[in-house]
N, CA, C and O atoms as a GROMACS GRO file, in nm:
protein
  544
    1MET      N    1   9.850  13.144  12.892
    1MET     CA    2   9.837  13.157  13.036
    1MET      C    3   9.958  13.090  13.099
    1MET      O    4   9.991  12.977  13.065
    2SER      N    5  10.023  13.157  13.188
    2SER     CA    6  10.140  13.101  13.254
    2SER      C    7  10.096  13.006  13.366
    2SER      O    8   9.983  13.011  13.412
    3SER      N    9  10.189  12.921  13.407
    3SER     CA   10  10.155  12.823  13.511
    3SER      C   11  10.136  12.889  13.647
    3SER      O   12  10.080  12.827  13.738
    4SER      N   13  10.180  13.013  13.663
    4SER     CA   14  10.164  13.081  13.791
    4SER      C   15  10.032  13.157  13.801
    4SER      O   16  10.000  13.210  13.908
    5THR      N   17   9.957  13.164  13.691
    5THR     CA   18   9.829  13.234  13.693
    5THR      C   19   9.726  13.148  13.764
    5THR      O   20   9.699  13.036  13.720
    6PRO      N   21   9.666  13.198  13.872
    6PRO     CA   22   9.564  13.118  13.941
    6PRO      C   23   9.440  13.101  13.854
    6PRO      O   24   9.403  13.191  13.780
    7ILE      N   25   9.378  12.986  13.865
    7ILE     CA   26   9.256  12.958  13.789
    7ILE      C   27   9.140  12.957  13.885
    7ILE      O   28   9.141  12.882  13.984
    8TYR      N   29   9.039  13.039  13.858
    8TYR     CA   30   8.921  13.046  13.941
    8TYR      C   31   8.802  12.997  13.860
    8TYR      O   32   8.806  12.995  13.737
    9GLY      N   33   8.699  12.957  13.930
    9GLY     CA   34   8.580  12.906  13.863
    9GLY      C   35   8.582  12.755  13.856
    9GLY      O   36   8.676  12.691  13.905
   10ILE      N   37   8.481  12.700  13.797
   10ILE     CA   38   8.465  12.555  13.789
   10ILE      C   39   8.549  12.500  13.675
   10ILE      O   40   8.544  12.552  13.563
   11ILE      N   41   8.626  12.397  13.702
   11ILE     CA   42   8.708  12.333  13.601
   11ILE      C   43   8.645  12.197  13.570
   11ILE      O   44   8.613  12.120  13.662
   12ALA      N   45   8.628  12.168  13.442
   12ALA     CA   46   8.552  12.050  13.399
   12ALA      C   47   8.592  11.920  13.468
   12ALA      O   48   8.503  11.849  13.516
   13GLY      N   49   8.718  11.886  13.475
   13GLY     CA   50   8.758  11.757  13.530
   13GLY      C   51   8.766  11.751  13.680
   13GLY      O   52   8.790  11.644  13.736
   14ASP      N   53   8.747  11.863  13.749
   14ASP     CA   54   8.763  11.868  13.894
   14ASP      C   55   8.660  11.788  13.971
   14ASP      O   56   8.691  11.731  14.076
   15LEU      N   57   8.540  11.782  13.923
   15LEU     CA   58   8.430  11.732  14.005
   15LEU      C   59   8.400  11.584  13.991
   15LEU      O   60   8.320  11.531  14.068
   16LEU      N   61   8.462  11.517  13.898
   16LEU     CA   62   8.434  11.374  13.882
   16LEU      C   63   8.562  11.296  13.896
   16LEU      O   64   8.667  11.344  13.853
   17PRO      N   65   8.561  11.179  13.954
   17PRO     CA   66   8.447  11.120  14.023
   17PRO      C   67   8.436  11.174  14.164
   17PRO      O   68   8.530  11.236  14.215
   18LEU      N   69   8.323  11.150  14.228
   18LEU     CA   70   8.309  11.189  14.368
   18LEU      C   71   8.407  11.107  14.450
   18LEU      O   72   8.423  10.988  14.427
   19ARG      N   73   8.471  11.170  14.545
   19ARG     CA   74   8.572  11.103  14.626
   19ARG      C   75   8.510  11.016  14.733
   19ARG      O   76   8.569  10.916  14.775
   20SER      N   77   8.392  11.051  14.777
   20SER     CA   78   8.335  10.981  14.891
   20SER      C   79   8.183  10.970  14.879
   20SER      O   80   8.117  11.058  14.825
   21SER      N   81   8.130  10.859  14.930
   21SER     CA   82   7.985  10.845  14.936
   21SER      C   83   7.933  10.887  15.073
   21SER      O   84   7.812  10.888  15.096
   22ASP      N   85   8.023  10.920  15.165
   22ASP     CA   86   7.985  10.967  15.298
   22ASP      C   87   7.944  11.114  15.288
   22ASP      O   88   8.020  11.197  15.238
   23ALA      N   89   7.824  11.146  15.336
   23ALA     CA   90   7.771  11.283  15.322
   23ALA      C   91   7.858  11.388  15.390
   23ALA      O   92   7.879  11.496  15.335
   24ASN      N   93   7.909  11.357  15.508
   24ASN     CA   94   7.991  11.455  15.578
   24ASN      C   95   8.124  11.479  15.506
   24ASN      O   96   8.169  11.593  15.496
   25ASP      N   97   8.186  11.372  15.458
   25ASP     CA   98   8.310  11.388  15.381
   25ASP      C   99   8.284  11.464  15.253
   25ASP      O  100   8.361  11.552  15.214
   26TRP      N  101   8.174  11.429  15.186
   26TRP     CA  102   8.141  11.496  15.060
   26TRP      C  103   8.120  11.645  15.083
   26TRP      O  104   8.170  11.728  15.006
   27ALA      N  105   8.046  11.680  15.188
   27ALA     CA  106   8.020  11.822  15.217
   27ALA      C  107   8.150  11.896  15.246
   27ALA      O  108   8.168  12.010  15.203
   28GLN      N  109   8.240  11.832  15.317
   28GLN     CA  110   8.369  11.894  15.347
   28GLN      C  111   8.449  11.915  15.217
   28GLN      O  112   8.509  12.020  15.198
   29ASP      N  113   8.450  11.815  15.130
   29ASP     CA  114   8.518  11.828  15.001
   29ASP      C  115   8.456  11.939  14.917
   29ASP      O  116   8.526  12.016  14.852
   30PHE      N  117   8.322  11.946  14.918
   30PHE     CA  118   8.253  12.046  14.839
   30PHE      C  119   8.288  12.187  14.888
   30PHE      O  120   8.317  12.276  14.808
   31ARG      N  121   8.286  12.206  15.020
   31ARG     CA  122   8.325  12.336  15.078
   31ARG      C  123   8.467  12.375  15.036
   31ARG      O  124   8.494  12.489  14.998
   32ALA      N  125   8.557  12.278  15.043
   32ALA     CA  126   8.696  12.304  15.006
   32ALA      C  127   8.707  12.343  14.859
   32ALA      O  128   8.784  12.433  14.823
   33TYR      N  129   8.631  12.275  14.773
   33TYR     CA  130   8.632  12.306  14.630
   33TYR      C  131   8.583  12.449  14.605
   33TYR      O  132   8.644  12.524  14.528
   34VAL      N  133   8.473  12.484  14.669
   34VAL     CA  134   8.417  12.620  14.653
   34VAL      C  135   8.518  12.725  14.697
   34VAL      O  136   8.534  12.829  14.632
   35LYS      N  137   8.585  12.699  14.807
   35LYS     CA  138   8.686  12.792  14.858
   35LYS      C  139   8.806  12.799  14.764
   35LYS      O  140   8.856  12.907  14.734
   36LEU      N  141   8.853  12.683  14.719
   36LEU     CA  142   8.968  12.677  14.629
   36LEU      C  143   8.942  12.754  14.499
   36LEU      O  144   9.028  12.828  14.451
   37ARG      N  145   8.824  12.736  14.445
   37ARG     CA  146   8.790  12.800  14.317
   37ARG      C  147   8.732  12.940  14.334
   37ARG      O  148   8.702  13.007  14.235
   38LYS      N  149   8.717  12.984  14.459
   38LYS     CA  150   8.666  13.118  14.490
   38LYS      C  151   8.535  13.146  14.416
   38LYS      O  152   8.520  13.250  14.351
   39LEU      N  153   8.443  13.052  14.429
   39LEU     CA  154   8.314  13.065  14.360
   39LEU      C  155   8.224  13.164  14.432
   39LEU      O  156   8.216  13.163  14.555
   40PRO      N  157   8.156  13.249  14.358
   40PRO     CA  158   8.056  13.336  14.419
   40PRO      C  159   7.943  13.250  14.476
   40PRO      O  160   7.919  13.139  14.429
   41THR      N  161   7.874  13.300  14.576
   41THR     CA  162   7.770  13.224  14.645
   41THR      C  163   7.665  13.168  14.549
   41THR      O  164   7.630  13.051  14.558
   42ALA      N  165   7.616  13.250  14.458
   42ALA     CA  166   7.513  13.203  14.365
   42ALA      C  167   7.564  13.086  14.280
   42ALA      O  168   7.490  12.990  14.257
   43ASP      N  169   7.688  13.094  14.234
   43ASP     CA  170   7.746  12.985  14.154
   43ASP      C  171   7.766  12.860  14.240
   43ASP      O  172   7.742  12.748  14.193
   44ALA      N  173   7.809  12.879  14.364
   44ALA     CA  174   7.831  12.766  14.454
   44ALA      C  175   7.700  12.692  14.482
   44ALA      O  176   7.697  12.569  14.484
   45ILE      N  177   7.593  12.766  14.505
   45ILE     CA  178   7.462  12.704  14.530
   45ILE      C  179   7.414  12.630  14.407
   45ILE      O  180   7.363  12.518  14.417
   46LEU      N  181   7.430  12.691  14.291
   46LEU     CA  182   7.391  12.625  14.166
   46LEU      C  183   7.473  12.497  14.145
   46LEU      O  184   7.419  12.394  14.104
   47LEU      N  185   7.602  12.503  14.171
   47LEU     CA  186   7.687  12.385  14.158
   47LEU      C  187   7.643  12.277  14.257
   47LEU      O  188   7.636  12.160  14.222
   48PHE      N  189   7.614  12.317  14.379
   48PHE     CA  190   7.565  12.224  14.481
   48PHE      C  191   7.440  12.152  14.429
   48PHE      O  192   7.429  12.030  14.442
   49GLN      N  193   7.348  12.227  14.372
   49GLN     CA  194   7.224  12.169  14.322
   49GLN      C  195   7.249  12.071  14.208
   49GLN      O  196   7.182  11.968  14.200
   50THR      N  197   7.344  12.102  14.122
   50THR     CA  198   7.372  12.014  14.008
   50THR      C  199   7.448  11.889  14.047
   50THR      O  200   7.452  11.793  13.970
   51ARG      N  201   7.509  11.887  14.165
   51ARG     CA  202   7.585  11.770  14.211
   51ARG      C  203   7.495  11.667  14.278
   51ARG      O  204   7.540  11.555  14.304
   52MET      N  205   7.371  11.701  14.306
   52MET     CA  206   7.279  11.608  14.371
   52MET      C  207   7.228  11.507  14.269
   52MET      O  208   7.193  11.542  14.156
   53THR      N  209   7.223  11.380  14.310
   53THR     CA  210   7.170  11.274  14.224
   53THR      C  211   7.080  11.183  14.308
   53THR      O  212   7.087  11.183  14.431
   54GLY      N  213   6.995  11.108  14.240
   54GLY     CA  214   6.911  11.009  14.308
   54GLY      C  215   6.826  11.069  14.418
   54GLY      O  216   6.757  11.169  14.398
   55ARG      N  217   6.832  11.006  14.535
   55ARG     CA  218   6.746  11.051  14.646
   55ARG      C  219   6.787  11.188  14.698
   55ARG      O  220   6.704  11.259  14.754
   56THR      N  221   6.914  11.226  14.682
   56THR     CA  222   6.953  11.361  14.726
   56THR      C  223   6.890  11.467  14.637
   56THR      O  224   6.853  11.574  14.684
   57ARG      N  225   6.877  11.437  14.509
   57ARG     CA  226   6.813  11.532  14.417
   57ARG      C  227   6.665  11.544  14.449
   57ARG      O  228   6.609  11.654  14.447
   58THR      N  229   6.600  11.432  14.479
   58THR     CA  230   6.459  11.434  14.517
   58THR      C  231   6.441  11.515  14.645
   58THR      O  232   6.349  11.597  14.654
   59TRP      N  233   6.529  11.492  14.743
   59TRP     CA  234   6.524  11.567  14.869
   59TRP      C  235   6.542  11.716  14.844
   59TRP      O  236   6.471  11.798  14.903
   60LEU      N  237   6.634  11.753  14.758
   60LEU     CA  238   6.667  11.893  14.732
   60LEU      C  239   6.548  11.970  14.675
   60LEU      O  240   6.536  12.090  14.696
   61GLN      N  241   6.459  11.902  14.603
   61GLN     CA  242   6.343  11.969  14.547
   61GLN      C  243   6.253  12.027  14.655
   61GLN      O  244   6.178  12.121  14.629
   62GLY      N  245   6.261  11.973  14.776
   62GLY     CA  246   6.180  12.024  14.887
   62GLY      C  247   6.251  12.126  14.974
   62GLY      O  248   6.193  12.177  15.070
   63VAL      N  249   6.376  12.158  14.942
   63VAL     CA  250   6.454  12.254  15.020
   63VAL      C  251   6.433  12.393  14.962
   63VAL      O  252   6.448  12.412  14.841
   64PRO      N  253   6.399  12.492  15.046
   64PRO     CA  254   6.381  12.629  14.995
   64PRO      C  255   6.508  12.679  14.924
   64PRO      O  256   6.619  12.656  14.971
   65GLU      N  257   6.489  12.747  14.812
   65GLU     CA  258   6.603  12.794  14.734
   65GLU      C  259   6.675  12.912  14.798
   65GLU      O  260   6.795  12.931  14.776
   66GLU      N  261   6.604  12.990  14.879
   66GLU     CA  262   6.670  13.103  14.943
   66GLU      C  263   6.762  13.051  15.053
   66GLU      O  264   6.748  12.939  15.100
   67GLY      N  265   6.855  13.133  15.092
   67GLY     CA  266   6.952  13.094  15.194
   67GLY      C  267   7.091  13.089  15.134
   67GLY      O  268   7.109  13.095  15.012
   68CYS      N  269   7.188  13.078  15.221
   68CYS     CA  270   7.327  13.076  15.176
   68CYS      C  271   7.372  12.932  15.155
   68CYS      O  272   7.300  12.837  15.186
   69LEU      N  273   7.490  12.917  15.103
   69LEU     CA  274   7.545  12.784  15.077
   69LEU      C  275   7.556  12.704  15.206
   69LEU      O  276   7.525  12.585  15.208
   70GLU      N  277   7.599  12.768  15.314
   70GLU     CA  278   7.613  12.698  15.442
   70GLU      C  279   7.478  12.643  15.491
   70GLU      O  280   7.474  12.537  15.552
   71ASP      N  281   7.369  12.715  15.463
   71ASP     CA  282   7.235  12.664  15.499
   71ASP      C  283   7.205  12.535  15.422
   71ASP      O  284   7.156  12.438  15.479
   72HIS      N  285   7.236  12.536  15.293
   72HIS     CA  286   7.212  12.419  15.209
   72HIS      C  287   7.297  12.300  15.257
   72HIS      O  288   7.248  12.188  15.268
   73ILE      N  289   7.424  12.326  15.285
   73ILE     CA  290   7.513  12.219  15.330
   73ILE      C  291   7.470  12.166  15.467
   73ILE      O  292   7.473  12.046  15.491
   74ALA      N  293   7.429  12.255  15.556
   74ALA     CA  294   7.383  12.212  15.689
   74ALA      C  295   7.260  12.122  15.676
   74ALA      O  296   7.250  12.020  15.744
   75CYS      N  297   7.166  12.160  15.591
   75CYS     CA  298   7.047  12.077  15.568
   75CYS      C  299   7.085  11.942  15.509
   75CYS      O  300   7.032  11.838  15.548
   76PHE      N  301   7.178  11.943  15.415
   76PHE     CA  302   7.225  11.821  15.350
   76PHE      C  303   7.290  11.728  15.453
   76PHE      O  304   7.260  11.609  15.457
   77ARG      N  305   7.377  11.784  15.536
   77ARG     CA  306   7.445  11.702  15.638
   77ARG      C  307   7.346  11.650  15.741
   77ARG      O  308   7.358  11.536  15.788
   78GLN      N  309   7.248  11.732  15.777
   78GLN     CA  310   7.147  11.689  15.874
   78GLN      C  311   7.067  11.572  15.818
   78GLN      O  312   7.036  11.476  15.889
   79ARG      N  313   7.032  11.581  15.690
   79ARG     CA  314   6.949  11.477  15.629
   79ARG      C  315   7.026  11.349  15.596
   79ARG      O  316   6.976  11.239  15.616
   80PHE      N  317   7.150  11.364  15.543
   80PHE     CA  318   7.222  11.248  15.492
   80PHE      C  319   7.348  11.213  15.571
   80PHE      O  320   7.409  11.109  15.547
   81GLY      N  321   7.387  11.298  15.665
   81GLY     CA  322   7.506  11.271  15.744
   81GLY      C  323   7.479  11.172  15.856
   81GLY      O  324   7.366  11.127  15.876
   82ALA      N  325   7.584  11.141  15.926
   82ALA     CA  326   7.573  11.046  16.037
   82ALA      C  327   7.513  11.115  16.158
   82ALA      O  328   7.576  11.203  16.217
   83GLY      N  329   7.394  11.077  16.195
   83GLY     CA  330   7.327  11.135  16.310
   83GLY      C  331   7.324  11.037  16.426
   83GLY      O  332   7.390  10.934  16.424
   84ASP      N  333   7.247  11.071  16.527
   84ASP     CA  334   7.239  10.989  16.647
   84ASP      C  335   7.194  10.846  16.618
   84ASP      O  336   7.242  10.752  16.682
   85ALA      N  337   7.102  10.829  16.523
   85ALA     CA  338   7.050  10.696  16.494
   85ALA      C  339   7.159  10.604  16.437
   85ALA      O  340   7.147  10.482  16.446
   86CYS      N  341   7.263  10.661  16.380
   86CYS     CA  342   7.369  10.581  16.318
   86CYS      C  343   7.485  10.552  16.412
   86CYS      O  344   7.575  10.477  16.377
   87ARG      N  345   7.483  10.609  16.531
   87ARG     CA  346   7.600  10.596  16.619
   87ARG      C  347   7.640  10.451  16.647
   87ARG      O  348   7.758  10.420  16.637
   88PRO      N  349   7.547  10.362  16.682
   88PRO     CA  350   7.591  10.224  16.709
   88PRO      C  351   7.659  10.160  16.588
   88PRO      O  352   7.761  10.092  16.602
   89GLU      N  353   7.604  10.180  16.470
   89GLU     CA  354   7.662  10.123  16.350
   89GLU      C  355   7.799  10.184  16.321
   89GLU      O  356   7.893  10.114  16.281
   90LEU      N  357   7.810  10.315  16.341
   90LEU     CA  358   7.937  10.382  16.315
   90LEU      C  359   8.044  10.339  16.415
   90LEU      O  360   8.161  10.321  16.379
   91MET      N  361   8.004  10.323  16.541
   91MET     CA  362   8.099  10.277  16.641
   91MET      C  363   8.145  10.135  16.610
   91MET      O  364   8.263  10.103  16.623
   92THR      N  365   8.052  10.050  16.569
   92THR     CA  366   8.087   9.913  16.532
   92THR      C  367   8.183   9.912  16.415
   92THR      O  368   8.283   9.840  16.416
   93GLU      N  369   8.153   9.993  16.314
   93GLU     CA  370   8.241  10.002  16.197
   93GLU      C  371   8.382  10.046  16.238
   93GLU      O  372   8.481   9.993  16.188
   94PHE      N  373   8.389  10.145  16.328
   94PHE     CA  374   8.519  10.193  16.374
   94PHE      C  375   8.596  10.083  16.446
   94PHE      O  376   8.712  10.058  16.414
   95TRP      N  377   8.533  10.017  16.542
   95TRP     CA  378   8.603   9.919  16.625
   95TRP      C  379   8.635   9.790  16.552
   95TRP      O  380   8.729   9.720  16.588
   96GLU      N  381   8.557   9.757  16.449
   96GLU     CA  382   8.582   9.634  16.375
   96GLU      C  383   8.677   9.653  16.257
   96GLU      O  384   8.721   9.555  16.196
   97ARG      N  385   8.708   9.775  16.226
   97ARG     CA  386   8.799   9.803  16.114
   97ARG      C  387   8.939   9.752  16.145
   97ARG      O  388   8.998   9.789  16.247
   98ARG      N  389   8.992   9.666  16.059
   98ARG     CA  390   9.126   9.611  16.075
   98ARG      C  391   9.211   9.644  15.953
   98ARG      O  392   9.160   9.662  15.842
   99GLN      N  393   9.339   9.653  15.976
   99GLN     CA  394   9.430   9.682  15.865
   99GLN      C  395   9.440   9.561  15.774
   99GLN      O  396   9.460   9.449  15.821
  100GLY      N  397   9.425   9.584  15.644
  100GLY     CA  398   9.437   9.477  15.547
  100GLY      C  399   9.582   9.432  15.531
  100GLY      O  400   9.673   9.508  15.562
  101PRO      N  401   9.603   9.310  15.483
  101PRO     CA  402   9.739   9.257  15.474
  101PRO      C  403   9.830   9.340  15.381
  101PRO      O  404   9.951   9.349  15.405
  102ASP      N  405   9.774   9.398  15.277
  102ASP     CA  406   9.854   9.478  15.184
  102ASP      C  407   9.831   9.628  15.200
  102ASP      O  408   9.881   9.707  15.120
  103GLU      N  409   9.756   9.668  15.301
  103GLU     CA  410   9.723   9.809  15.322
  103GLU      C  411   9.838   9.881  15.392
  103GLU      O  412   9.892   9.832  15.492
  104LYS      N  413   9.874   9.996  15.340
  104LYS     CA  414   9.979  10.077  15.402
  104LYS      C  415   9.930  10.126  15.538
  104LYS      O  416   9.813  10.158  15.555
  105THR      N  417  10.020  10.131  15.633
  105THR     CA  418   9.985  10.176  15.768
  105THR      C  419   9.930  10.318  15.765
  105THR      O  420   9.834  10.348  15.836
  106SER      N  421   9.989  10.405  15.685
  106SER     CA  422   9.942  10.544  15.679
  106SER      C  423   9.798  10.551  15.628
  106SER      O  424   9.719  10.633  15.677
  107GLU      N  425   9.761  10.467  15.531
  107GLU     CA  426   9.624  10.464  15.480
  107GLU      C  427   9.528  10.411  15.585
  107GLU      O  428   9.417  10.461  15.600
  108TYR      N  429   9.572  10.308  15.657
  108TYR     CA  430   9.489  10.251  15.763
  108TYR      C  431   9.462  10.354  15.873
  108TYR      O  432   9.349  10.370  15.917
  109ILE      N  433   9.566  10.423  15.916
  109ILE     CA  434   9.552  10.524  16.021
  109ILE      C  435   9.461  10.638  15.975
  109ILE      O  436   9.378  10.686  16.051
  110GLU      N  437   9.477  10.680  15.850
  110GLU     CA  438   9.393  10.787  15.796
  110GLU      C  439   9.246  10.744  15.793
  110GLU      O  440   9.158  10.822  15.829
  111ASP      N  441   9.220  10.621  15.750
  111ASP     CA  442   9.082  10.573  15.745
  111ASP      C  443   9.024  10.556  15.885
  111ASP      O  444   8.907  10.587  15.907
  112LYS      N  445   9.105  10.508  15.978
  112LYS     CA  446   9.060  10.495  16.117
  112LYS      C  447   9.024  10.631  16.174
  112LYS      O  448   8.923  10.645  16.244
  113ALA      N  449   9.105  10.733  16.146
  113ALA     CA  450   9.077  10.868  16.194
  113ALA      C  451   8.947  10.920  16.133
  113ALA      O  452   8.868  10.985  16.202
  114ARG      N  453   8.924  10.892  16.004
  114ARG     CA  454   8.800  10.935  15.939
  114ARG      C  455   8.680  10.866  16.004
  114ARG      O  456   8.578  10.930  16.030
  115LEU      N  457   8.693  10.738  16.031
  115LEU     CA  458   8.584  10.664  16.096
  115LEU      C  459   8.558  10.715  16.237
  115LEU      O  460   8.444  10.716  16.283
  116ALA      N  461   8.663  10.757  16.306
  116ALA     CA  462   8.647  10.807  16.443
  116ALA      C  463   8.573  10.940  16.446
  116ALA      O  464   8.504  10.969  16.544
  117ARG      N  465   8.586  11.020  16.342
  117ARG     CA  466   8.518  11.151  16.338
  117ARG      C  467   8.369  11.137  16.307
  117ARG      O  468   8.290  11.223  16.348
  118ARG      N  469   8.329  11.034  16.238
  118ARG     CA  470   8.191  11.022  16.192
  118ARG      C  471   8.087  11.017  16.303
  118ARG      O  472   7.985  11.084  16.291
  119PRO      N  473   8.106  10.942  16.411
  119PRO     CA  474   8.002  10.938  16.514
  119PRO      C  475   7.990  11.067  16.594
  119PRO      O  476   7.892  11.088  16.665
  120ARG      N  477   8.089  11.153  16.584
  120ARG     CA  478   8.090  11.282  16.655
  120ARG      C  479   8.066  11.264  16.804
  120ARG      O  480   7.987  11.336  16.865
  121LEU      N  481   8.135  11.169  16.862
  121LEU     CA  482   8.125  11.145  17.005
  121LEU      C  483   8.240  11.215  17.076
  121LEU      O  484   8.347  11.236  17.017
  122PRO      N  485   8.220  11.252  17.201
  122PRO     CA  486   8.332  11.309  17.276
  122PRO      C  487   8.440  11.204  17.296
  122PRO      O  488   8.412  11.084  17.297
  123ASP      N  489   8.562  11.248  17.312
  123ASP     CA  490   8.675  11.157  17.328
  123ASP      C  491   8.656  11.059  17.442
  123ASP      O  492   8.702  10.945  17.434
  124GLU      N  493   8.589  11.100  17.548
  124GLU     CA  494   8.567  11.012  17.663
  124GLU      C  495   8.491  10.886  17.624
  124GLU      O  496   8.522  10.778  17.673
  125ALA      N  497   8.395  10.899  17.536
  125ALA     CA  498   8.317  10.782  17.494
  125ALA      C  499   8.404  10.684  17.416
  125ALA      O  500   8.392  10.563  17.434
  126ILE      N  501   8.489  10.735  17.331
  126ILE     CA  502   8.578  10.648  17.254
  126ILE      C  503   8.676  10.579  17.348
  126ILE      O  504   8.701  10.459  17.336
  127LEU      N  505   8.732  10.654  17.440
  127LEU     CA  506   8.825  10.597  17.536
  127LEU      C  507   8.758  10.489  17.620
  127LEU      O  508   8.815  10.382  17.641
  128LEU      N  509   8.638  10.515  17.669
  128LEU     CA  510   8.566  10.418  17.750
  128LEU      C  511   8.540  10.290  17.670
  128LEU      O  512   8.559  10.180  17.722
  129LYS      N  513   8.498  10.303  17.546
  129LYS     CA  514   8.473  10.187  17.462
  129LYS      C  515   8.601  10.106  17.444
  129LYS      O  516   8.599   9.983  17.449
  130LYS      N  517   8.711  10.175  17.422
  130LYS     CA  518   8.839  10.106  17.402
  130LYS      C  519   8.878  10.029  17.528
  130LYS      O  520   8.922   9.914  17.520
  131ILE      N  521   8.862  10.092  17.641
  131ILE     CA  522   8.894  10.027  17.768
  131ILE      C  523   8.807   9.904  17.788
  131ILE      O  524   8.857   9.798  17.826
  132CYS      N  525   8.677   9.917  17.762
  132CYS     CA  526   8.584   9.804  17.780
  132CYS      C  527   8.617   9.687  17.689
  132CYS      O  528   8.599   9.572  17.727
  133LEU      N  529   8.665   9.715  17.569
  133LEU     CA  530   8.698   9.608  17.476
  133LEU      C  531   8.819   9.527  17.522
  133LEU      O  532   8.834   9.410  17.486
  134HIS      N  533   8.904   9.587  17.600
  134HIS     CA  534   9.028   9.520  17.642
  134HIS      C  535   9.019   9.457  17.780
  134HIS      O  536   9.118   9.404  17.831
  135ILE      N  537   8.902   9.462  17.840
  135ILE     CA  538   8.883   9.398  17.971
  135ILE      C  539   8.844   9.253  17.949
  135ILE      O  540   8.754   9.224  17.870
  136ASN      N  541   8.912   9.163  18.018
  136ASN     CA  542   8.881   9.019  18.003
  136ASN      C  543   8.762   8.979  18.084
  136ASN      O  544   8.723   8.862  18.082
   0.00000   0.00000   0.00000
């Protein structure tokens, strides 16, 4: 096989280790993997099911098997993603995050951007919070 031949399907070393324990990040990575490998829907759903562990696997047993991959991912994100109840904690995590002494600026900015997306708040709320923090 030449190096220019595209490889489709599941590749053994691709899926481990998981890059993130955040449900929304994980779902985004999973979608990208399915798209990259051009997996048929049935294979993608089966792969999704085999990637669940612990409480996510227990939860999945109660999810109807019919439906498309996007239905499964939407249910997963609704159950394990950052919802309204997590907003105060997520906002606190965002605002308290500081750059480490040996952390590259690019890594810090990337992580801050990831943290900013998690609460799914409109930009006005983030701006207002920032302004309030800087008022003496």
